[in-house]
VEXFI-799867 format. One line per 4 residues: number of its first residue (from 1); their letters; for each residue z negated, y, x negated of C-alpha. Coordinates in steps of 0.001 Angstrom, whole numbers, plus 524288, in hexadecimal, padded with zeros to 5 digits. Example, Ala and Ser with C-alpha at 12.3 -4.5 7.8 and 13.67 -1.06 7.14 Angstrom:
1 = AS = 7E188,7EE6C,7CFF4; 7E41C,7FBDC,7CA9A
//
This chain:
1 = MAVS = 80000,80000,80000; 8043F,80CBF,7FA13; 7F9B3,816FD,7FAE2; 7FD67,82503,7FDBF
5 = PEES = 7F34C,82FCC,7FCB3; 7F657,8355C,80A25; 7F749,8296B,812E6; 7F06F,81D79,80DB7
9 = FPPR = 7E264,82145,8100A; 7E039,827E3,81D33; 7D38D,82F36,81F50; 7C792,826B7,82070
13 = KRRP = 7BF97,82531,82CAD; 7B3DD,82E04,82AAC; 7A62B,8281B,82AAF; 7A041,82E63,83278
17 = SANS = 7A9D8,83750,83969; 7A785,845E2,83AA8; 7A4C1,843FA,8490E; 798EF,83BC3,84587
21 = FVAP = 79138,847C6,8417C; 78A11,84FD7,84B8B; 7815E,85B8C,84A8A; 772D2,8587A,84AD0
25 = NLSD = 76ADF,85D04,85672; 760B4,86471,84E98; 7599B,87148,84F6E; 75FD3,87C39,847A0
29 = HNLL = 7557E,87B60,83D2D; 756DD,86C8C,83BCF; 7659D,86DA4,83BE0; 76519,87718,83081
33 = QSLL = 75BB1,86E12,8297E; 7654F,862D6,82B9B; 7707A,86B02,8262D; 7685E,86E4F,81A3C
37 = LLSS = 764D5,8600E,8181B; 772C1,85B24,81A19; 778EB,8653D,81111; 76E82,8625D,806D8
41 = EIST = 77175,853CD,807B0; 77FE2,85643,8057C; 77D1F,85F67,7FA09; 77576,85495,7F323
45 = LQPL = 780E1,84B09,7F3BD; 78873,848AA,7E744; 79707,84BC1,7E707; 7A082,840BA,7E421
49 = LFLL = 7A316,83EFB,7D5B2; 7B108,83A63,7D780; 7B9C9,83CEE,7E369; 7B78A,84924,7EBAD
53 = KKNT = 7AE51,84E8B,7E179; 7B16A,85CDB,7E459; 7B176,85AE8,7F325; 7A422,8547C,7F36A
57 = SSII = 79E3A,85DFA,7E981; 7A313,869A6,7F13C; 79DD8,86570,7FE6C; 790B5,86183,7F8A2
61 = RKSK = 78FAC,86ED5,7F22D; 792B9,875A1,7FF14; 78848,86D6E,805D1; 77E79,87200,7FBBA
65 = LLSI = 7819E,88038,7FECE; 78057,87D2D,80D54; 772E0,87757,80B0B; 76EC5,88445,804B9
69 = LFEE = 7745D,88BA0,81057; 76D26,88322,81A3C; 760A7,8844B,8126F; 76185,89327,812CF
73 = INGR = 7644A,8936C,82166; 75977,889A7,823F2; 74FD8,89204,81C59; 751A0,89DE3,824FA
77 = DCSS = 74634,8A1EB,82D5A; 74BFD,8A0C8,83AFF; 74565,8A350,847AD; 744BD,8976A,8507A
81 = SNDP = 745A0,895E6,85F0D; 74811,88B51,868F1; 75426,88CA6,8715A; 750CD,88783,87EF6
85 = TTSR = 75F25,884D6,881EE; 760D1,87B02,876E8; 75953,86FF9,8709E; 75BAA,87587,8630C
89 = HVTG = 75167,87CD5,85B90; 75726,88A0F,857E0; 75383,890AF,84B22; 75B08,89D32,84D1B
93 = FPPS = 7687A,89844,848FA; 7739A,89CBA,851D5; 77AF7,891FE,8594A; 78736,893D6,850F2
97 = AVLC = 77F56,8912E,8449F; 77919,88519,84A8E; 78699,88006,84E1C; 78B3E,8823E,8401B
101 = FDEL = 77F5F,87AFB,83AEE; 78278,86F61,843D9; 79071,86EC0,83EFA; 78C52,87077,830D0
105 = YIVL = 78339,864DD,8323E; 78E89,85C59,83700; 7977E,860B6,82BDF; 78D13,85E27,8219B
109 = QRIK = 78ADB,8508C,8273D; 7995B,84DD0,825CC; 7994A,8530E,817D7; 78E0B,84A23,81443
113 = TLLE = 794DC,83E69,81A56; 7A19B,84183,81363; 79AC2,8426E,8063B; 793D4,83578,80883
117 = DCRN = 7A08A,82F4B,80CEC; 7A76D,833A9,80074; 79C76,82E55,7F81A; 79B92,82131,7FEFF
121 = CSKM = 7A9B1,81DC8,801D2; 7B37B,816D7,7F917; 7B811,81ED6,7ED7D; 7C5F9,819D7,7EED1
125 = WLLM = 7C646,81D70,7FD1C; 7C072,82AB6,7FA23; 7CB44,82CD2,7F048; 7D5E4,828E5,7F9E8
129 = QIEV = 7CFD8,831E0,80429; 7CD85,83D2B,7FAC0; 7D524,8470A,802D7; 7CEB9,842B5,80F89
133 = FSNA = 7C124,8445B,809C0; 7C4B5,8515C,80398; 7C972,8564B,810C9; 7BCE4,85196,8171A
137 = FHEL = 7B4B1,85995,80D80; 7BD84,8654D,80FB8; 7BC73,8646C,81E91; 7ADAB,863A2,81E2A
141 = TLEL = 7AD0A,86F29,814DB; 7B588,87750,81DFF; 7ACB7,873D2,82973; 7A129,878B5,8218E
145 = AILL = 7A87F,88563,81EC5; 7AB6C,887AB,82D34; 79D70,88520,83179; 797A2,88DAB,826D1
149 = DILP = 7A15E,89878,829EA; 79D5A,89908,83839; 78EDD,897C2,83558; 788F5,8A47A,83AC4
153 = AKKL = 7828D,8A950,82E4A; 77F20,8B69F,833FC; 77874,8B0EA,83FEB; 770CB,8A7F4,836F2
157 = KLND = 76C49,8B436,82F9C; 76ED8,8ADED,8226B; 76B49,8B605,8169F; 775D0,8BA98,80D32
161 = DVQE = 773F4,8AF89,8035B; 77556,8A514,80DCB; 78135,8ABCB,8139F; 7878F,8AC3F,80614
165 = LLVL = 784B1,89DC0,80489; 78AB8,89B08,811D7; 796FA,8A29C,80E1E; 797C8,89B52,80133
169 = VTKQ = 796E1,88DD6,8076F; 7A09E,8919D,81209; 7AA4E,8965A,807DE; 7A8D7,889F2,7FFBD
173 = CSEN = 7AB3B,88195,80BD2; 7B7A9,88904,80F68; 7C0CA,880E3,806FC; 7CF51,88212,80982
177 = SAYV = 7D2FD,873D4,80777; 7CD90,86690,80403; 7CBE7,863F9,7F591; 7D0F3,85764,7EF8E
181 = DPKD = 7CE11,855A4,7E136; 7DAD2,85391,7D991; 7D3FF,848EA,7D1B0; 7D0D5,8419B,7DE33
185 = QDLR = 7DED5,842DA,7E2DC; 7E3E2,83DF5,7D5CE; 7DAB8,8323D,7D609; 7DF03,82EF9,7E3D5
189 = SQVV = 7ED43,82F84,7DFB1; 7EA58,82616,7D491; 7E42C,81C4A,7DDE0; 7EF52,81D8C,7E7A5
193 = EMLD = 7F929,81B7A,7DCC9; 7F1DA,80F90,7D7E1; 7F163,809AB,7E591; 7FFF9,80BF3,7E6B2
197 = RIER = 8026C,80526,7D9AA; 7FA10,7F997,7DDD0; 8024C,7F85B,7EA11; 80E48,7F79E,7E143
201 = EIVP = 8077C,7EC9C,7D9BD; 80520,7F4E8,7CDA0; 7F848,7F1B0,7C6F7; 7EFED,7FE0A,7C588
205 = DQSK = 7EDB5,803BC,7B819; 7DFE1,80038,7B41C; 7DD4D,80D0B,7AD21; 7E0CC,8149B,7B96A
209 = LVEI = 7D7F3,80BBE,7C159; 7CCC3,80EE2,7B82C; 7CF55,81D6F,7B98A; 7CFB7,81D24,7C878
213 = FDKL = 7C3AB,814B5,7CA30; 7BBFF,81C78,7C032; 7BEB6,82921,7C793; 7BA30,822AB,7D42A
217 = TLRD = 7ADCE,81DE5,7CD3B; 7B194,80FB8,7CFE4; 7ADB2,80B5A,7C259; 7A8D6,7FD76,7C40A
221 = SMSC = 7AA64,7F143,7CC45; 79F11,7F46A,7D55A; 7A3DF,80211,7D8C2; 7B157,7FC6B,7DBBC
225 = RDEI = 7AB3D,7F20C,7E44A; 7A3B9,7FC92,7EBA3; 7B05B,80429,7ECFE; 7B72B,7F859,7F316
229 = ELLE = 7AC06,7F6BF,7FCCB; 7ACC7,80516,80065; 7BB6C,803EF,802A5; 7B93B,7F7FF,80B26
233 = EEIQ = 7AF55,7FFB5,81313; 7B8F2,80AED,81413; 7C281,801F3,81B0B; 7B8E5,800F0,82651
237 = SQTD = 7B984,80FC5,8281C; 7C843,81057,8296E; 7CF7C,8107D,83641; 7DD68,80D35,83224
241 = EKSK = 7E36D,801B0,82B0F; 7EADF,80A47,82181; 7DE7A,81045,81C57; 7D7E5,802F6,81B4E
245 = SGII = 7E3AE,7FDBE,81404; 7E2C0,808FD,80A4E; 7D474,805F0,807AC; 7D7B9,7F798,8056B
249 = ALIG = 7E170,7FBE9,7FB0D; 7D674,8038B,7F485; 7CD8B,7F7AC,7F522; 7D7D7,7EF6F,7EE49
253 = FVRY = 7D998,7FA03,7E411; 7CB07,7FB5F,7E141; 7C93D,7ECA2,7E0BD; 7D446,7EB49,7D6F0
257 = AKCV = 7CF07,7F658,7CE77; 7C14A,7F0B7,7CF1C; 7C5DF,7E39A,7C9DB; 7CEAD,7E955,7BF65
261 = LYGG = 7C54D,7F3D2,7BA94; 7B806,7ED61,7BC40; 7BA78,7DED0,7BDFA; 7B55E,7D5C6,7C893
265 = STPR = 7A802,7D79E,7CE7E; 79D06,7CEE7,7D32F; 796EB,7D076,7E0A5; 78BA3,7D9E2,7E1A7
269 = TNSR = 77EF8,7D49D,7E709; 77CBC,7DFE9,7F068; 788EE,7E606,7F5FA; 7855E,7F35E,7FB22
273 = RRRA = 78EF7,7F2DE,80651; 793A3,7E5A8,80A88; 78DEA,7D8CB,80E92; 79431,7CBF3,811F0
277 = AGDV = 79305,7C675,81F9F; 78C63,7BA92,819B8; 78128,7C2FA,814E0; 77C59,7C5D2,822A2
281 = SVPA = 77A0B,7BE07,82EFB; 7862F,7BFA6,83756; 78378,7C01E,84613; 78826,7B3A9,84CBA
285 = DFRC = 79156,7BB0B,855D9; 79830,7C11A,84A24; 79B58,7B3EA,843EB; 7A7CA,7AC6D,846BE
289 = PISL = 7A4CE,79F4D,84D72; 7AEE6,798B9,844A5; 7ABC4,79E14,83722; 79DD3,7A293,83A25
293 = DLMR = 7A176,7AEB9,83249; 7A0CB,7BD10,835E8; 7AC6B,7C036,83E9C; 7B559,7CAE5,83982
297 = DPVV = 7BF77,7CA72,84460; 7B975,7C438,85098; 7C334,7BF94,85AD1; 7C1CC,7B905,8680D
301 = VSTG = 7C92D,7AC9D,86BF1; 7CCE9,7A8A7,879CA; 7BFC2,7A1E2,87C37; 7B886,7AEA0,879B4
305 = QTYD = 7B2B0,7AA32,86CB7; 7B31B,7B341,860E8; 7B739,7AF39,85329; 7BB36,7B5E0,8469F
309 = RSSI = 7C9F1,7B781,846D0; 7CC30,7B09D,839C4; 7C404,7A4C8,83DB8; 7CA03,7A2AD,84B26
313 = TLWF = 7D7A4,7A4DE,845A1; 7D54E,799F4,83BC5; 7D057,7917F,846EE; 7DD04,7938B,84E61
317 = ESGH = 7E54D,79175,8424A; 7DE8C,78460,8406A; 7E485,77FC9,84D3D; 7D8E4,781CF,85650
321 = TTCP = 7DB03,78685,8643C; 7CCDE,7866E,8688F; 7C1A1,79011,867AD; 7B947,78BD5,85BF2
325 = KTGQ = 7AC9E,78F5D,862CF; 7AEC2,78A41,87090; 7B8D8,77FB6,86E24; 7C0DC,784CD,879A4
329 = TLTH = 7CF9F,784C3,878C9; 7D469,792AF,876EC; 7DDD4,797F4,88118; 7E43E,79FF2,8764F
333 = TELT = 7E1E4,7A373,8680D; 7E291,7B22D,86953; 7D748,7B948,862B6; 7D0EE,7C543,868C1
337 = PNSA = 7C9B8,7CE64,85F56; 7BB40,7CFAF,8626D; 7BA62,7DE1F,85F21; 7ACB4,7E00B,86479
341 = LKNL = 7A71E,7D535,85BF7; 7AECD,7D9F0,85034; 7A8E6,7E77C,851AC; 79B40,7E1B6,85281
345 = IAMW = 79D9E,7D999,84642; 7A2FB,7E585,83F27; 796E5,7ED78,842CE; 78DF8,7E28A,83E30
349 = CREQ = 79566,7E176,8315D; 79423,7F008,82EFA; 78583,7EF57,83161; 78445,7E3DB,82810
353 = KIPF = 78D76,7EA3B,81E0D; 796A3,7DE96,81EDF; 7A53C,7E128,81CF8; 7AC2B,7DE60,829BC
357 = ESTE = 7BA10,7E374,829EE; 7C35A,7DD5E,82055; 7CB15,7E5E7,816F8; 7D666,7DC73,8183B
361 = LNVK = 7E10D,7E581,81D33; 7EC13,7E1CB,81430; 7F4AF,7D9FB,81D6C; 7FA40,7DD6A,82A9F
365 = SNGI = 7FC95,7D36B,83540; 80AD1,7D24E,83125; 806C9,7CED3,8235C; 80BCA,7DB33,81CE9
369 = VTNK = 80301,7E01E,81208; 7FE4C,7EDC3,81546; 7F667,7F0B6,80916; 7FE09,7ED10,7FD15
373 = TALE = 7F563,7F547,7F434; 7E96F,7ED47,7F79E; 7F10A,7E097,7F628; 7F665,7E40F,7E8BA
377 = ATKM = 7E900,7E8D0,7E438; 7E36A,7DBB4,7E881; 7EDE5,7D43D,7E10F; 7EB0D,7DC22,7D4D1
381 = TVSF = 7DC72,7D9EF,7D653; 7DE08,7CB3B,7D82B; 7E749,7CA1E,7CCA4; 7DDC7,7D183,7C3F3
385 = LINK = 7D215,7C931,7C81B; 7D930,7BC2D,7C6C8; 7DE45,7BF7F,7B932; 7D0B4,7C3D5,7B4FA
389 = LKAS = 7CABB,7B76B,7BA91; 7D450,7AECF,7B33B; 7D0D6,7B592,7A689; 7C23F,7B641,7A91B
393 = QSVE = 7B959,7AFCD,79F18; 7AC75,7B447,7A4EB; 7A595,7AE85,7B0C1; 7A059,7BBE7,7B467
397 = TANR = 7ADDE,7C1F5,7B3E7; 7B3AB,7B6C1,7BBB5; 7A903,7B837,7C5E9; 7ABC8,7C6B3,7C793
401 = LVHE = 7BA69,7C43B,7C8D6; 7B8B5,7B94F,7D2C0; 7AF5A,7C1A2,7DA9F; 7B9C1,7CC2D,7DB05
405 = LRVL = 7C388,7C21D,7E013; 7B96C,7BDAE,7EA00; 7B7E0,7CB81,7EF54; 7C686,7CDBC,7EF50
409 = AKTD = 7C91F,7C0F8,7F68A; 7C006,7C58F,80131; 7C77D,7D207,80440; 7D453,7CE3E,80AC5
413 = SDSR = 7DF02,7C40A,80BE3; 7E7C5,7CAAF,801D4; 7DD14,7C99A,7F7A1; 7DAD9,7BB47,7FAE8
417 = ACIA = 7E951,7B87D,7F9C8; 7EAA4,7BFD3,7ECDF; 7DF35,7B8AC,7E6A0; 7E407,7AB3F,7EAA9
421 = EASA = 7F1FB,7AE33,7E691; 7ECF2,7B269,7D933; 7E856,7A458,7D6D9; 7D9F8,7A7B0,7D7BB
425 = LPLL = 7D5D8,79AA3,7DDD9; 7D765,7923C,7D188; 7CF5F,79C48,7CA06; 7C4BB,79C7D,7D45C
429 = VKLL = 7C389,78D9F,7D48D; 7BF90,78DB3,7C646; 7B44B,796D1,7C98A; 7AE09,78E64,7D41D
433 = GLEY = 7A527,7872D,7CA97; 7965E,7871A,7CB30; 793D5,78D71,7BE10; 7946C,79B5E,7C326
437 = PSLQ = 78F77,79C8A,7D13D; 79383,7AAB8,7D330; 7A150,7A7EE,7CE89; 7A1D8,79BF7,7D757
441 = VNAV = 79DF7,7A414,7E32F; 7A839,7AE5E,7E05B; 7B2DE,7A438,7DE10; 7B05A,79C39,7EA5D
445 = TTIL = 7AED0,7A88E,7F28E; 7BBDC,7AD91,7ED8B; 7C217,7A0C1,7F1DF; 7BB70,7A24F,7FF10
449 = NLSI = 7C0E0,7B009,800B4; 7CE61,7AB72,7FCB2; 7CDF1,7A06D,806B7; 7CDA7,7AA37,811ED
453 = LEAN = 7DC4B,7AC0D,8101D; 7E3A3,7A0DB,8169F; 7ED54,79F11,80B81; 7E237,79DF7,801B5
457 = KTRI = 7DC3D,7926E,808FA; 7E801,78A68,804D2; 7E6D8,78F58,7F6EB; 7D880,78B6D,7F664
461 = METD = 7DB20,77DE5,7FBDC; 7E6BC,77B62,7F306; 7E2B0,781D2,7E636; 7DD6C,77758,7DD48
465 = GVLN = 7CE9E,776F8,7DC9D; 7CB87,7824E,7E5CF; 7C70C,77A6B,7F19F; 7BF58,770E9,7E940
469 = GVIE = 7B901,77C55,7E256; 7B4C1,78267,7EF2D; 7AF74,7755B,7F40F; 7A7CB,7738D,7E78C
473 = VLRS = 7A1A8,78103,7E928; 79E4D,77D67,7F729; 79743,77124,7F2A9; 790B3,775B1,7E646
477 = GGTW = 79290,7845C,7E4BF; 78920,78BEE,7DC51; 7846A,794C4,7E761; 7836F,7944C,7F622
481 = EAKG = 78CC6,79FBA,7F6C0; 7971B,79805,7EF6C; 79537,78C3B,7F841; 795C0,7949C,80479
485 = NAAA = 7A24D,79B3D,8004E; 7A83D,78E10,7FCF9; 7A4C8,78997,80AC3; 7AAF7,795F2,8102F
489 = TIFS = 7B73F,792C4,80867; 7B7A1,78540,80E8C; 7B664,78BA9,81BE5; 7C19F,794DB,818D2
493 = LTGV = 7CA5B,7899F,8148C; 7C77A,781EA,820EF; 7CEA4,78C6F,82877; 7DAEE,78475,82579
497 = PAYK = 7DAA9,777E4,82DB2; 7E085,76F5D,82300; 7D678,77419,81928; 7CB8B,77220,82305
501 = KKLA = 7CF00,763B4,82418; 7D026,7625E,8156C; 7C311,768DB,812AA; 7BC07,7612C,81D51
505 = RKTR = 7C00B,75470,816CC; 7B9A4,75866,80A06; 7ABEE,752D2,80929; 7A817,75CEB,7FEF2
509 = VVKG = 7AB7F,767FD,80826; 7A3E1,7624E,81381; 797FC,75F1E,80B2D; 79832,76C49,80474
513 = LMDL = 79881,7739D,81152; 78DB7,76B22,8171D; 784D7,76D00,80B68; 786EF,77BA9,80B6F
517 = AREG = 7842E,77C7B,819FF; 77775,77508,81818; 77235,77B39,80BCF; 7784B,7888E,809C0
521 = PTNS = 77311,79602,80D76; 77709,79B70,81AAB; 78391,7A24D,8166B; 78859,79668,80EE3
525 = KRDA = 784B8,78D75,81A2E; 78D2D,795A7,8232D; 798B4,794D3,819D7; 7977F,78602,819F0
529 = LVAI = 795B1,7853F,828B0; 7A1C3,78D74,82B58; 7A9CE,78437,822DE; 7A3E8,77854,829A2
533 = LNLV = 7A6B0,77E38,836F6; 7B4E8,77FDC,8334D; 7B5B5,771DB,82E60; 7AFD1,76BE9,83AAC
537 = GDRE = 7BA4A,772DE,84274; 7C37F,7682B,83DBF; 7C12E,75BA1,84572; 7C515,752E3,83A19
541 = AVGK = 7BB4B,7598D,83122; 7AF9F,7579D,83A1B; 7ADE0,74945,8366F; 7AD27,74CC3,8280E
545 = LIEG = 7A33F,7575D,82AD1; 79AE8,74E56,83328; 79AE7,7447E,82817; 796EF,74F8A,81F0E
549 = GVVE = 78B1F,75288,82782; 78F4E,75EAC,82EEA; 786A3,75B7C,83A95; 77ABE,75933,8320C
553 = MVAE = 77D96,765EA,82AE7; 77E41,76D3A,837D4; 770FE,767A1,83B94; 76B0B,76C9C,82EE7
557 = IMDG = 77001,77A88,83021; 76EF9,77C4F,83ECE; 761DE,78334,83E3E; 766B3,78D87,834BD
561 = LMEE = 774ED,78F64,8388D; 774F3,78B73,846C0; 781C6,79173,84B41; 789D3,78C4E,83FF6
565 = AVTI = 783C4,77EC0,8408F; 785A1,77D00,84F37; 79391,78224,84EA2; 7971F,777ED,8446F
569 = LEVV = 79059,76D26,84C11; 797AF,77109,8585E; 7A4D9,76F39,851B2; 7A0B1,7629B,84AEF
573 = VKKG = 79C37,75C71,857B9; 7A845,76134,85EDC; 7B1F5,75BB7,854FB; 7AA66,7509D,84EBD
577 = GLVA = 7A9C3,7470A,85A02; 79EF9,73D19,85BF6; 79BB1,73C81,84D89; 79832,74AE9,84D7E
581 = VAAA = 790A1,74998,85A26; 788B1,73E4E,854BA; 785DB,745EB,84854; 7816C,751B0,85039
585 = YPLI = 77866,749D7,8591C; 76BEA,74D9F,851AA; 76F4D,75C0B,85389; 76E45,75C32,86250
589 = KKLA = 76064,7617D,8622C; 7641E,76BE4,85832; 76F84,76FEA,860B2; 76633,77115,86C21
593 = IVLR = 75DF4,77A64,86403; 76A33,7825D,86121; 76CDD,782EF,86FC1; 75F59,78889,87198
597 = DGTD = 75DD3,791A7,865EE; 76B59,7941A,86041; 7744E,79FDD,860F1; 77E83,7A098,86BB8
601 = RARE = 788E7,79B65,86298; 7804C,79045,85DA5; 77C45,78C61,86B74; 78A6A,78C41,86F93
605 = SAAS = 78E25,7830D,86480; 78218,77A8A,866BB; 7853F,77907,87531; 7935A,7757A,8722E
609 = TLVN = 78EF6,76BA0,867DF; 78565,76512,87123; 78FBC,76413,87BBD; 79909,75D41,87248
613 = MCRK = 78E4B,75441,86D5A; 78A7A,75062,87B25; 79893,74E1D,87EEB; 79B93,745A6,87334
617 = GGSD = 78E49,73F6E,870E0; 78B07,73B0F,87EB1; 77DD4,73887,884D2; 77606,73747,8785E
621 = MVAE = 779BB,744FE,8744E; 776A0,74A74,881BB; 7699D,7435F,8820C; 765DC,74914,874E7
625 = LAAV = 76903,756B9,879AD; 761FF,754A5,88699; 755C6,750B1,87F34; 754A2,75E2A,87918
629 = QGIE = 7497B,76529,87FDF; 74DA4,77108,887C7; 75C2B,76EFF,88567; 75F68,771A8,893A2
633 = RVIW = 75914,77F10,8932D; 760AB,78264,886EF; 76D7F,77E51,88D2F; 76AD3,7864D,8995B
637 = EIMG = 76784,79200,890E9; 77486,79110,889CB; 77B91,78FD7,896CC; 77562,79CAE,89AA1
641 = TGTG = 775C1,7A4A3,88E18; 77F52,79E33,8849D; 78D37,7A1EE,88131; 7982C,79DCE,88A5E
645 = RARR = 79B6C,791D5,8826E; 78D1A,78E70,88078; 78AE0,78EF5,88F34; 7964D,785D6,891AC
649 = KAAT = 791A8,77C1B,88775; 783B5,77CCA,88C6A; 78856,77A13,89A44; 78FD4,76E3A,8956D
653 = LLRV = 783E3,769B8,88DD7; 77B72,76AFD,899F5; 78515,762E2,8A1A9; 78500,75851,89733
657 = LRRW = 77639,7579F,89771; 775F1,75700,8A63F; 77FB5,74BF1,8A6A4; 7780D,7448E,89C5E
661 = AAGL = 76B52,746E4,8A3A1; 771BD,7423C,8B033; 775E4,73596,8A9AC; 78469,7388B,8A8C9
665 = DAEV = 78500,733CD,89AB8; 792AF,72E6E,89BF6; 79801,73BCF,89F53; 7907C,741F1,89422
669 = ASGA = 795DC,73832,88A63; 7A3BF,73A04,88F11; 7A2CB,748CD,88EC8; 7A57B,749D8,89D4F
673 = YSDV = 7A263,75857,89E01; 7A7A0,7650A,898F8; 7A2A4,7725C,8955C; 79DAF,7799D,8A134
677 = NMNT = 7A29F,7876D,8A385; 79727,78DB6,8AA36; 79048,79A40,8AD2F; 78218,796BC,8AB36
681 = TSTR = 77D7C,7A0A2,8B513; 784DE,79A7C,8C06D; 789AC,78CB9,8BD50; 781A1,78096,8C007
685 = IVLP = 78452,772DD,8BB58; 7833A,7698C,8C6DF; 78058,75B02,8C52F; 782C2,75106,8CFE7
689 = ATVV = 77719,74E60,8D8DA; 7784F,73FCC,8D649; 77405,74141,8C82E; 7669D,73B5F,8C558
693 = PVRL = 75E74,74724,8C0DC; 7536E,7408E,8B949; 759AE,74099,8ABD2; 75F25,74E24,8AE03
697 = KLVF = 751BF,75398,8B14C; 74C68,74E35,8A493; 75643,75621,89CDE; 756D9,7623A,8A570
701 = PKIV = 749A9,76314,8AC2F; 74BF8,7711C,8B08E; 759C8,76F72,8B5EC; 75B03,76E3A,8C4B5
705 = LLH = 76633,7654C,8C8E5; 76FCC,76B28,8D292; 77419,76247,8DDE3
//
């Protein structure tokens, strides 16, 4: 993308807007005190040492003069009175002066915000917006001049010295035009030219890179990393795709310069801005029922269930035509965006300081690349890192380089494609050993990030040693993080049906996932459980998983990770036949506890699992469930307060228990019933009057039979 000074970077969306500021409802005396305090605060701020140096110095100096002016006015001995027609306390100032003070307060608030914005925003973005910011300072200065010019100095009875000061400040604020430092303009032109050369696949001159980044005070790896984060945050403030695309080009440029000038970097222990979703407890309603991960693009299918778009799309591409959660056949596969839920998730992410929106804007729906500058910068960065990694003789250096590849592979599909095409996988396999745990984590996580791209799944499966290396990390990795990310890689690969079957047949994969789910910390357990859930979705793989002890594993973790455990058990029982039902028999009482104490989602899965077990397992299964004390009350409660699907399953379960209690075991064993669609507030289940009620009363002592 060629970058032109006039068009490529439209004005930013202000934070906050000028309309956000309102005059305070204060007495005249307190208003003047507030003006004095605000102008004093601005005068203590330090001007920028690089861009906009003159603009910031000038407006801070003017604020200092204003603070002297307000101090002099505030020190006057004014007579006071209370105006019965207004709630304000009047200190003798005329109404026109009070109005000027109100407006001055608003302008000073905007000046303070603008100065803070300049100090806290990205330096690259500030440079690209140099004229916009200069105009903003000029406009605010002119507003000060107008307000000071109409301030009724004579009515305020200011002494000569104060009036001279007022005239001086007014004159200084009456600037004819915005000032843009020629040095700033020249630096901006250099960056624009360099971006244009990158687009034309010309590698930037390193000496010029040093000069530019030194002037912007980006003099080490950490400051560049902060700059990238600030640019990523800036994307969230933009309202048009063109502006976002321009910022992505800057991100690619800074990332390339960071690697070339300062080398790779290791992760910091305490990032001051961003957290990963795995670092916090994600609300259940924000997690996709398929991946159990935070949803980024929630969509609704024809059954009314919500999934993350990427997960449900993979489900459809695997040949499924049913709703993963309800098992119902879908009337169509159209996806409706769940905008309300997406907004809630975005708000939660902002509160938790978790990145939500992706910066992946490089490709349009028709496949045409819209940001060639960013793409070429990525290619140059990858080439530099791979060449350095090949030549690396130091473990520390290799670790920093691989971490840089890890971060890059996380950004967008172009980066993932570039890294894989640069033959990074064979290099990464060699770094999966146990000798250096940190290097192992970075290497396996890079492979995980690469696997997100569909084409890279094939590369991982077919490149010699990569899959075996990941499996070995899963089984005996040096840290739980490494094992968890290996499990997540397995999950990613199972998105392809053929690979799912292949991985499910590998005993090492099954055992590794089971062990991690049993023994790992919560985050690692979830990584393993998501992979297991994807594997059990294949009917042929269920037998292998049952042999590997998936039911026993579910029993062990059910107390800690109830939703995940019950969801897996539901699919196993549904697709595993009588063998799975027999294996799950000891869990009936635990499932009853889930019905009573679990979340809505867990109760729904537990009810569905029990229905399938009773259908396939016959009278013995029903008898075991009926023996659970208070089960009937729990079922009735779900029928009244559960989700739609949970109510239907609970109604079916109640019917099964009634038939068993009435002695209709043959019908129970043959599955001679179906889910009941019912409204629990109005529908009653009626049994024939000929049924002998003794056994039924033992199970449901509080249920009155209807004749």
